[in-house]
N, CA, C and O atoms as CSV, one atom per row, in Angstrom:
chain,resi,resn,atom,element,x,y,z
A,1,MET,N,N,23.350,-5.043,18.937
A,1,MET,CA,C,23.503,-3.749,18.190
A,1,MET,C,C,22.327,-2.877,18.584
A,1,MET,O,O,21.209,-3.356,18.769
A,2,ASN,N,N,22.612,-1.542,18.714
A,2,ASN,CA,C,21.576,-0.568,19.095
A,2,ASN,C,C,20.542,-0.606,17.991
A,2,ASN,O,O,20.806,-0.647,16.789
A,3,LEU,N,N,19.255,-0.587,18.567
A,3,LEU,CA,C,18.153,-0.779,17.614
A,3,LEU,C,C,17.933,0.506,16.770
A,3,LEU,O,O,17.375,0.435,15.675
A,4,ARG,N,N,18.346,1.607,17.254
A,4,ARG,CA,C,18.194,2.875,16.467
A,4,ARG,C,C,19.137,2.815,15.202
A,4,ARG,O,O,18.779,3.178,14.082
A,5,VAL,N,N,20.305,2.345,15.494
A,5,VAL,CA,C,21.241,2.202,14.326
A,5,VAL,C,C,20.783,1.197,13.358
A,5,VAL,O,O,20.911,1.374,12.146
A,6,LEU,N,N,20.210,0.059,13.910
A,6,LEU,CA,C,19.681,-1.034,13.033
A,6,LEU,C,C,18.484,-0.431,12.110
A,6,LEU,O,O,18.360,-0.704,10.916
A,7,GLU,N,N,17.666,0.387,12.806
A,7,GLU,CA,C,16.537,0.947,12.029
A,7,GLU,C,C,17.025,1.903,10.887
A,7,GLU,O,O,16.471,1.925,9.788
A,8,VAL,N,N,18.107,2.699,11.217
A,8,VAL,CA,C,18.656,3.557,10.221
A,8,VAL,C,C,19.207,2.879,9.104
A,8,VAL,O,O,18.976,3.270,7.960
A,9,LEU,N,N,20.036,1.730,9.388
A,9,LEU,CA,C,20.664,0.876,8.456
A,9,LEU,C,C,19.617,0.182,7.568
A,9,LEU,O,O,19.831,0.040,6.364
A,10,ALA,N,N,18.486,-0.250,8.151
A,10,ALA,CA,C,17.422,-0.889,7.349
A,10,ALA,C,C,16.808,0.110,6.418
A,10,ALA,O,O,16.542,-0.195,5.255
A,11,ALA,N,N,16.591,1.240,6.890
A,11,ALA,CA,C,15.919,2.261,6.086
A,11,ALA,C,C,16.818,2.761,4.877
A,11,ALA,O,O,16.330,3.086,3.794
A,12,VAL,N,N,18.224,2.795,5.170
A,12,VAL,CA,C,19.004,3.262,4.060
A,12,VAL,C,C,19.159,2.035,3.137
A,12,VAL,O,O,19.233,2.235,1.925
A,13,GLY,N,N,19.208,0.871,3.589
A,13,GLY,CA,C,19.298,-0.254,2.670
A,13,GLY,C,C,18.052,-0.363,1.831
A,13,GLY,O,O,18.170,-0.585,0.626
A,14,CYS,N,N,16.874,-0.224,2.379
A,14,CYS,CA,C,15.659,-0.313,1.610
A,14,CYS,C,C,15.616,0.866,0.609
A,14,CYS,O,O,15.209,0.680,-0.538
A,15,LEU,N,N,16.029,2.064,1.029
A,15,LEU,CA,C,16.099,3.216,0.001
A,15,LEU,C,C,17.030,2.877,-1.156
A,15,LEU,O,O,16.717,3.183,-2.307
A,16,ALA,N,N,18.168,2.252,-0.872
A,16,ALA,CA,C,19.097,1.880,-1.925
A,16,ALA,C,C,18.503,0.801,-2.784
A,16,ALA,O,O,18.734,0.803,-3.993
A,17,LEU,N,N,17.738,-0.134,-2.221
A,17,LEU,CA,C,16.983,-1.171,-3.026
A,17,LEU,C,C,16.056,-0.506,-3.949
A,17,LEU,O,O,15.993,-0.829,-5.135
A,18,PHE,N,N,15.319,0.438,-3.413
A,18,PHE,CA,C,14.243,1.165,-4.137
A,18,PHE,C,C,14.807,1.931,-5.367
A,18,PHE,O,O,14.220,1.942,-6.449
A,19,ILE,N,N,16.032,2.596,-5.122
A,19,ILE,CA,C,16.541,3.246,-6.202
A,19,ILE,C,C,17.053,2.311,-7.271
A,19,ILE,O,O,16.882,2.584,-8.459
A,20,VAL,N,N,17.676,1.216,-6.882
A,20,VAL,CA,C,18.139,0.212,-7.849
A,20,VAL,C,C,16.901,-0.309,-8.641
A,20,VAL,O,O,16.969,-0.375,-9.868
A,21,LEU,N,N,15.869,-0.649,-8.032
A,21,LEU,CA,C,14.656,-1.061,-8.693
A,21,LEU,C,C,14.084,-0.089,-9.564
A,21,LEU,O,O,13.533,-0.469,-10.598
A,22,LEU,N,N,14.152,1.175,-9.257
A,22,LEU,CA,C,13.507,2.247,-10.067
A,22,LEU,C,C,14.421,2.339,-11.372
A,22,LEU,O,O,13.925,2.709,-12.436
A,23,VAL,N,N,15.722,2.005,-11.268
A,23,VAL,CA,C,16.583,2.145,-12.477
A,23,VAL,C,C,16.539,0.886,-13.289
A,23,VAL,O,O,16.500,0.928,-14.518
A,24,ALA,N,N,16.545,-0.193,-12.635
A,24,ALA,CA,C,16.681,-1.510,-13.321
A,24,ALA,C,C,15.353,-2.085,-13.941
A,24,ALA,O,O,15.355,-2.592,-15.063
A,25,LEU,N,N,14.208,-1.985,-13.162
A,25,LEU,CA,C,12.978,-2.627,-13.569
A,25,LEU,C,C,12.421,-2.046,-14.875
A,25,LEU,O,O,12.076,-2.836,-15.754
A,26,PRO,N,N,12.305,-0.705,-15.073
A,26,PRO,CA,C,11.880,-0.289,-16.407
A,26,PRO,C,C,12.636,-0.754,-17.593
A,26,PRO,O,O,12.091,-0.893,-18.688
A,27,ASN,N,N,13.980,-1.012,-17.363
A,27,ASN,CA,C,14.800,-1.551,-18.521
A,27,ASN,C,C,14.444,-3.045,-18.764
A,27,ASN,O,O,14.466,-3.549,-19.887
A,28,LEU,N,N,14.106,-3.733,-17.600
A,28,LEU,CA,C,13.809,-5.205,-17.784
A,28,LEU,C,C,12.406,-5.414,-18.326
A,28,LEU,O,O,12.154,-6.370,-19.060
A,29,ILE,N,N,11.448,-4.477,-17.947
A,29,ILE,CA,C,10.078,-4.659,-18.436
A,29,ILE,C,C,9.842,-3.606,-19.425
A,29,ILE,O,O,9.232,-2.591,-19.088
A,30,ALA,N,N,10.247,-3.754,-20.541
A,30,ALA,CA,C,10.102,-2.729,-21.711
A,30,ALA,C,C,8.667,-2.674,-22.137
A,30,ALA,O,O,7.987,-3.695,-22.235
A,31,GLY,N,N,8.228,-1.514,-22.380
A,31,GLY,CA,C,6.792,-1.452,-22.865
A,31,GLY,C,C,5.803,-1.124,-21.888
A,31,GLY,O,O,4.809,-0.485,-22.229
A,32,ILE,N,N,5.986,-1.526,-20.610
A,32,ILE,CA,C,5.029,-1.256,-19.481
A,32,ILE,C,C,5.792,-0.635,-18.409
A,32,ILE,O,O,5.841,-1.209,-17.321
A,33,GLU,N,N,6.388,0.461,-18.589
A,33,GLU,CA,C,7.260,1.106,-17.557
A,33,GLU,C,C,6.453,1.484,-16.274
A,33,GLU,O,O,6.925,1.359,-15.144
A,34,GLY,N,N,5.218,1.949,-16.531
A,34,GLY,CA,C,4.371,2.261,-15.379
A,34,GLY,C,C,4.158,1.150,-14.381
A,34,GLY,O,O,4.105,1.357,-13.169
A,35,PHE,N,N,4.033,-0.095,-14.970
A,35,PHE,CA,C,3.797,-1.234,-14.108
A,35,PHE,C,C,5.098,-1.492,-13.383
A,35,PHE,O,O,5.059,-1.904,-12.223
A,36,ALA,N,N,6.202,-1.285,-13.972
A,36,ALA,CA,C,7.641,-1.472,-13.383
A,36,ALA,C,C,7.762,-0.671,-12.145
A,36,ALA,O,O,8.200,-1.139,-11.095
A,37,TYR,N,N,7.351,0.579,-12.300
A,37,TYR,CA,C,7.365,1.550,-11.146
A,37,TYR,C,C,6.484,1.099,-9.929
A,37,TYR,O,O,6.836,1.211,-8.755
A,38,ILE,N,N,5.387,0.616,-10.327
A,38,ILE,CA,C,4.463,0.044,-9.254
A,38,ILE,C,C,5.094,-1.094,-8.597
A,38,ILE,O,O,5.053,-1.187,-7.370
A,39,ILE,N,N,5.687,-1.985,-9.335
A,39,ILE,CA,C,6.280,-3.179,-8.734
A,39,ILE,C,C,7.484,-2.761,-7.865
A,39,ILE,O,O,7.715,-3.326,-6.795
A,40,ALA,N,N,8.243,-1.764,-8.346
A,40,ALA,CA,C,9.371,-1.297,-7.484
A,40,ALA,C,C,8.824,-0.706,-6.185
A,40,ALA,O,O,9.430,-0.935,-5.138
A,41,LEU,N,N,7.720,0.036,-6.188
A,41,LEU,CA,C,7.121,0.628,-4.977
A,41,LEU,C,C,6.607,-0.509,-4.089
A,41,LEU,O,O,6.776,-0.414,-2.873
A,42,VAL,N,N,6.037,-1.501,-4.571
A,42,VAL,CA,C,5.459,-2.582,-3.746
A,42,VAL,C,C,6.635,-3.377,-3.116
A,42,VAL,O,O,6.535,-3.752,-1.948
A,43,ILE,N,N,7.736,-3.644,-3.840
A,43,ILE,CA,C,8.827,-4.329,-3.237
A,43,ILE,C,C,9.439,-3.520,-2.123
A,43,ILE,O,O,9.766,-4.028,-1.051
A,44,PHE,N,N,9.588,-2.186,-2.425
A,44,PHE,CA,C,10.130,-1.222,-1.415
A,44,PHE,C,C,9.303,-1.267,-0.068
A,44,PHE,O,O,9.838,-1.325,1.039
A,45,ILE,N,N,8.020,-1.235,-0.272
A,45,ILE,CA,C,7.152,-1.129,0.959
A,45,ILE,C,C,7.209,-2.561,1.613
A,45,ILE,O,O,7.262,-2.652,2.839
A,46,GLY,N,N,7.198,-3.597,0.870
A,46,GLY,CA,C,7.343,-4.962,1.489
A,46,GLY,C,C,8.725,-5.097,2.249
A,46,GLY,O,O,8.757,-5.541,3.397
A,47,ALA,N,N,9.732,-4.747,1.651
A,47,ALA,CA,C,11.094,-4.753,2.306
A,47,ALA,C,C,11.193,-3.944,3.553
A,47,ALA,O,O,11.769,-4.401,4.540
A,48,LEU,N,N,10.647,-2.747,3.546
A,48,LEU,CA,C,10.684,-1.965,4.716
A,48,LEU,C,C,9.735,-2.518,5.719
A,48,LEU,O,O,10.085,-2.487,6.899
A,49,SER,N,N,8.655,-2.986,5.423
A,49,SER,CA,C,7.668,-3.626,6.426
A,49,SER,C,C,8.297,-4.837,7.075
A,49,SER,O,O,8.116,-5.023,8.279
A,50,ILE,N,N,9.060,-5.713,6.321
A,50,ILE,CA,C,9.643,-6.813,6.781
A,50,ILE,C,C,10.798,-6.455,7.774
A,50,ILE,O,O,10.961,-7.055,8.836
A,51,ALA,N,N,11.542,-5.482,7.362
A,51,ALA,CA,C,12.659,-5.013,8.179
A,51,ALA,C,C,12.136,-4.439,9.550
A,51,ALA,O,O,12.687,-4.663,10.628
A,52,GLY,N,N,11.037,-3.694,9.385
A,52,GLY,CA,C,10.418,-3.110,10.687
A,52,GLY,C,C,9.823,-4.185,11.537
A,52,GLY,O,O,9.887,-4.107,12.764
A,53,TYR,N,N,9.265,-5.156,10.947
A,53,TYR,CA,C,8.730,-6.283,11.858
A,53,TYR,C,C,9.814,-7.081,12.445
A,53,TYR,O,O,9.669,-7.540,13.579
A,54,GLN,N,N,10.971,-7.302,11.719
A,54,GLN,CA,C,11.971,-8.108,12.421
A,54,GLN,C,C,12.687,-7.266,13.516
A,54,GLN,O,O,13.143,-7.847,14.501
A,55,ILE,N,N,12.801,-5.939,13.383
A,55,ILE,CA,C,13.381,-5.062,14.327
A,55,ILE,C,C,12.502,-5.029,15.548
A,55,ILE,O,O,12.993,-5.081,16.676
A,56,ASP,N,N,11.172,-4.941,15.329
A,56,ASP,CA,C,10.172,-4.934,16.360
A,56,ASP,C,C,10.289,-6.207,17.220
A,56,ASP,O,O,10.268,-6.150,18.449
A,57,LYS,N,N,10.415,-7.379,16.518
A,57,LYS,CA,C,10.573,-8.699,17.230
A,57,LYS,C,C,11.833,-8.626,18.057
A,57,LYS,O,O,11.799,-9.174,19.159
A,58,MET,N,N,12.932,-8.026,17.675
A,58,MET,CA,C,14.107,-7.998,18.412
A,58,MET,C,C,14.013,-7.126,19.693
A,58,MET,O,O,14.674,-7.390,20.697
A,59,ALA,N,N,13.202,-6.125,19.613
A,59,ALA,CA,C,13.011,-5.230,20.658
A,59,ALA,C,C,12.100,-5.814,21.802
A,59,ALA,O,O,12.216,-5.431,22.966
A,60,ALA,N,N,11.255,-6.693,21.434
A,60,ALA,CA,C,10.303,-7.204,22.355
A,60,ALA,C,C,10.939,-8.291,23.289
A,60,ALA,O,O,10.254,-8.842,24.150
Protein backbone atom coordinates (compact mmCIF):
# COMPACT_ATOMS: atom_id res chain seq x y z
CA MET A 1 0.00 0.00 0.00
CA ASN A 2 1.15 3.54 -0.69
CA LEU A 3 2.77 4.99 2.45
CA ARG A 4 1.05 8.37 2.04
CA VAL A 5 -2.36 6.71 2.07
CA LEU A 6 -1.34 4.65 5.08
CA GLU A 7 -0.22 7.79 6.92
CA VAL A 8 -3.53 9.52 6.22
CA LEU A 9 -5.51 6.46 7.34
CA ALA A 10 -3.46 6.24 10.54
CA ALA A 11 -4.02 9.93 11.26
CA VAL A 12 -7.76 9.70 10.65
CA GLY A 13 -8.00 6.56 12.77
CA CYS A 14 -6.10 8.18 15.64
CA LEU A 15 -8.29 11.28 15.40
CA ALA A 16 -11.40 9.10 15.58
CA LEU A 17 -9.93 7.31 18.61
CA PHE A 18 -9.23 10.68 20.25
CA ILE A 19 -12.80 11.88 19.70
CA VAL A 20 -14.23 8.65 21.11
CA LEU A 21 -11.96 8.94 24.15
CA LEU A 22 -12.94 12.57 24.69
CA VAL A 23 -16.58 11.55 24.80
CA ALA A 24 -16.29 8.28 26.71
CA LEU A 25 -13.60 8.84 29.35
CA PRO A 26 -15.21 11.74 31.25
CA ASN A 27 -18.34 9.59 31.63
CA LEU A 28 -16.31 6.65 32.89
CA ILE A 29 -14.16 8.67 35.28
CA ALA A 30 -16.79 10.77 37.03
CA GLY A 31 -15.56 13.47 39.35
CA ILE A 32 -12.13 14.01 37.80
CA GLU A 33 -12.99 14.99 34.24
CA GLY A 34 -9.79 16.99 33.80
CA PHE A 35 -7.72 13.88 34.42
CA ALA A 36 -9.84 12.00 31.86
CA TYR A 37 -9.01 14.59 29.20
CA ILE A 38 -5.30 14.29 29.96
CA ILE A 39 -5.52 10.49 29.69
CA ALA A 40 -7.31 10.84 26.34
CA LEU A 41 -4.57 13.16 25.07
CA VAL A 42 -1.78 10.85 26.24
CA ILE A 43 -3.43 7.83 24.57
CA PHE A 44 -3.89 9.83 21.36
CA ILE A 45 -0.24 10.91 21.30
CA GLY A 46 0.89 7.36 22.03
CA ALA A 47 -1.27 5.85 19.30
CA LEU A 48 -0.12 8.41 16.75
CA SER A 49 3.52 7.88 17.73
CA ILE A 50 3.26 4.10 17.44
CA ALA A 51 1.53 4.39 14.07
CA GLY A 52 4.23 6.76 12.81
CA TYR A 53 6.99 4.48 14.07
CA GLN A 54 5.46 1.44 12.34
CA ILE A 55 5.02 3.34 9.07
CA ASP A 56 8.62 4.57 9.30
CA LYS A 57 9.83 0.98 9.77
CA MET A 58 7.89 -0.04 6.65
CA ALA A 59 9.49 2.76 4.63
CA ALA A 60 13.03 1.80 5.61
